[in-house]
N, C-alpha and C positions, 0 to 999 in steps of 0.2 A: 118169785113166790115170797109172800110175807106171812108171818104168823101174827095174828092180832090177839092180844090178851087184854082184857079190861083191867085198868088200874084198880078199880074198886073191888074186883074179885081177889086180887093178890093182897090188898090191904085187909079185906075181910078175913082171909085165911089166917093172917098173923095178928089180927085184932087192931093194929094201928101201923102207921107209916114207920115209926121208930123201930119196931120189932122187925118189920120187913127189911128195912135198911140195914140193920145189924146182920141179918141172915145173908144178904147178898153183897155186903161190903161197900155200901154207898151211904150217903148222908140222907136223913129224912127230908132235908130241903130239896135234894135232887128229886125225890119221889113227888114232892108237892108241885114240881114243875112238869110232871109227865103229861098231864092232860087226861083225856078219856082212855087212851091206850098206852101200854108200856112201850117205850122206844125200842127199836130193833136191838141195840147193843145189850139190853137187859133181859130180853125174852128168853134166851138160853139159860141164864142164871135162874130165872123164875121157874122154868120148866124142870130144871134139875132139882129144885127144892120142893116143888109142888107138882108132881107128875100128873095128877088128875085134874089140874086146873082147866076150866073151860077155855077153849080157844077157837079161832076161826082162821082158815087158810085162804089167802087171797092169791089167785094165780094171775099172771100177766106181767107186763113190764113194770118194774118198780118205778115209783116217782120219787124224785129227790125232794127231801124236806130238810129243815134245819137239823133234824135228828139223825138223818142218814147221809147228809152231804159231807 
């Protein structure tokens, strides 16, 4: 199972990547590399600070990507 959160939704909540990065303890440069969806290691952090953020649950066998390998 994977939880997908759009990067744009998280950035919109904090107004910019810098404020989001400060909140979850990473660099703005890391956020700029995320792509359309937030990578798995950061999803829990985002859900902890924005409990009502829109998300989508994908069920099934996970696929290995550079972000999860």
